[in-house]
C-alpha positions in Angstrom: -12.3 -13.7 -13.3 -12.1 -12.4 -9.8 -12.7 -16.0 -7.8 -10.1 -16.8 -9.4 -7.6 -13.8 -8.6 -8.9 -14.0 -5.3 -7.5 -17.9 -5.5 -4.6 -17.4 -6.1 -3.8 -14.8 -3.1 -5.0 -15.7 0.3 -4.5 -14.5 3.7 -5.9 -14.7 6.8 -4.1 -13.3 10.2 -5.7 -12.8 13.9 -4.0 -10.7 16.4 -4.1 -7.6 18.1 -4.8 -3.4 16.5 -1.5 -2.5 17.7 -2.3 1.1 16.4 -4.5 3.3 15.9 -6.4 3.7 12.3 -5.6 6.6 10.0 -6.4 7.6 6.2 -4.1 6.0 3.4 -5.6 7.0 0.3 -9.4 7.5 -1.3 -10.2 5.0 -5.4 -13.4 5.7 -6.8 -15.1 6.9 -3.8 -13.9 4.9 -1.6 -12.1 5.5 1.4 -9.1 3.1 2.7 -7.8 3.4 6.1 -4.6 1.7 7.7 -3.2 0.1 11.0 -0.7 -2.0 12.0 -1.7 -5.7 13.6 0.1 -7.2 16.2 0.1 -11.2 14.7 2.2 -14.0 17.4 4.4 -16.9 16.4 4.6 -19.8 18.0 8.2 -18.7 19.7 6.4 -15.3 21.2 8.0 -13.0 18.8 4.9 -10.8 17.3 5.1 -10.0 13.6 3.7 -6.1 13.2 1.5 -6.3 9.7 0.1 -3.4 8.1 -3.9 -3.6 7.5 -5.5 -1.5 4.8 -8.9 -1.5 5.3 -12.5 0.1 3.6 -14.3 2.5 5.1 -17.4 -0.1 3.5 -15.9 -2.6 6.2 -15.8 -0.5 9.0 -19.2 -0.1 10.5 -19.6 -3.5 12.6 -16.4 -3.8 13.9 -14.5 -2.4 16.7 -10.9 -1.6 15.5 -9.5 0.2 18.3 -5.9 -0.4 19.8 -6.7 -3.2 21.7 -9.0 -5.0 19.9 -8.5 -8.6 18.6 -10.0 -9.2 15.6 -9.4 -12.0 12.4 -8.8 -10.5 9.3 -8.5 -12.4 5.3 -7.8 -11.0 2.3 -4.7 -11.0 0.4 -1.2 -9.7 0.3 -1.2 -6.6 -2.1 2.1 -4.9 -3.3 2.3 -1.3 -4.7 5.5 1.7 -5.4 6.2 4.1 -3.3 8.6 6.7 -4.1 10.3 7.7 -1.0 13.0 10.4 -1.0 13.4 10.0 -4.6 13.9 6.8 -4.9 11.1 3.7 -5.7 10.1 1.5 -2.8 7.9 -1.9 -2.7 5.3 -1.6 -0.2 3.4 -4.2 0.9 0.3 -4.5 2.9 -3.0 -7.2 4.0 -5.9 -5.3 1.9 -8.6 -6.7 4.0 -11.6 -7.7 2.7 -13.1 -9.9 5.8 -12.9 -8.4 9.1 -14.7 -9.8 12.3 -14.0 -10.1 16.1 -11.9 -13.0 17.6 -13.9 -14.5 19.7 -12.0 -18.5 20.0 -8.7 -19.1 19.9 -7.1 -19.5 15.8 -4.2 -22.5 15.5 -3.2 -21.0 12.7 -2.9 -17.4 12.9 -1.0 -15.9 10.1 -1.2 -17.8 6.9 -1.1 -17.3 3.2 -1.2 -18.8 -0.1 0.2 -17.5 -3.1 -0.1 -18.7 -6.8 2.3 -17.1 -9.1 5.2 -16.7 -11.4 8.9 -16.3 -10.4 9.9 -12.7 -11.8 13.8 -12.5 -10.0 16.7 -15.1 -10.4 16.4 -16.6 -6.8 19.6 -15.5 -4.5 20.6 -18.1 -2.4 23.2 -17.6 0.8 24.2 -19.4 3.7 24.1 -17.5 7.0 26.6 -17.4 9.5 24.8 -19.5 11.7 24.8 -22.0 8.8 21.2 -21.9 7.3 20.4 -22.2 3.5 18.3 -19.5 2.8 16.6 -18.3 -1.1 15.0 -15.2 -1.5 12.4 -15.3 -4.3 10.4 -12.6 -6.5 7.1 -13.8 -7.1 4.6 -11.7 -9.8 1.2 -12.7 -8.6 -1.9 -12.1 -10.7 -4.5 -9.4 -10.1 -7.9 -8.3 -11.8 -7.0 -5.7 -14.3 -4.3 -6.5 -15.4 -2.2 -5.5 -12.2 -0.3 -7.9 -10.7 1.7 -7.9 -6.7 5.1 -8.0 -6.3 5.6 -10.4 -3.5 9.0 -10.8 -1.5 9.2 -14.1 0.0 11.9 -16.7 1.7 13.1 -20.1 1.3 15.0 -21.8 4.1 16.8 -25.1 4.0 15.6 -27.7 1.6 13.0 -25.2 -0.4 16.1 -23.3 -0.6 18.1 -25.5 -2.2 14.9 -26.2 -3.9 15.1 -22.5 -5.3 18.8 -23.1 -7.0 16.7 -25.5 -10.0 14.1 -22.5 -10.6 14.0 -20.4 -13.3 12.4 -16.8 -14.0 9.0 -17.8 -15.6 8.7 -20.4 -13.4 4.8 -20.9 -12.4 5.0 -21.9 -7.5 2.8 -22.5 -5.7 3.8 -21.1 -1.9 2.7 -21.5 1.3 3.8 -20.3 4.9 3.3 -17.3 6.6 3.5 -12.8 6.8 6.6 -11.6 8.7 8.0 -8.4 9.3 11.7 -8.3 10.2 13.1 -5.0 11.3 16.6 -4.5 10.0 19.6 -1.6 10.2 20.4 0.5 6.6 23.4 3.1 6.8 22.7 6.1 5.1 25.8 7.2 6.0 29.2 7.3 8.0 27.4 8.6 10.4 23.4 7.7 9.9 22.6 4.7 10.8 18.2 4.3 10.6 16.1 1.1 11.6 13.1 -0.1 9.2 11.0 -2.4 8.5 10.7 -5.7 6.1 7.7 -7.8 4.8 8.1 -10.7 3.5 6.6 -14.0 2.6 8.4 -16.8 5.0 7.6 -20.1 2.8 6.8 -23.5 5.2 6.1 -25.5 1.4 6.1 -24.4 -2.2 5.5 -26.2 -5.3 6.3 -26.1 -8.9 3.0 -26.1 -11.2 4.2 -28.4 -14.5 2.9 -27.2 -17.6 1.6 -30.2 -19.3 0.9 -27.9 -23.1 3.0 -29.0 -24.9 
């Protein structure tokens, strides 16, 4: 069962440790830490991605700022109360971490197999780019699910308009960070970061059961 769940949610990111590790939480005697990695795009932009790692993986690897590493694991979500509101938090949950010793052709890859849990939102940007926002529920062990926001572009965005809540999808792409401004009041604007999957390929899983 565990292998099946892992196959539903696979992430590989390679880049540079950008922040010192800090304590995140403790669960069943296992201590977890958090840090941010800078992962380059082909365009030269650096995505700053949050990583959660168990202390049990840290004994054999240097995770100091500036170190180049590779993380394999899953993209996970959880709800956090922020100023009285529930916020969806995303993090790369590390299952394997090792030193980056040679260039990696695709330093940011993700595969997800899950179920559409909201109606896709299709829009066209001022620059005439077609975009659809979707939310995918990906099963995890112990009857849990991760809720992963994703963005489809172009023909994939148009394809999303044909989908229905509950459809099973397979997605390939990369994890991206996106900085945006949120207006809190007439005089206060704060800068925040959103994380989402940018889809490069998607397939509808057909159910042949009658």
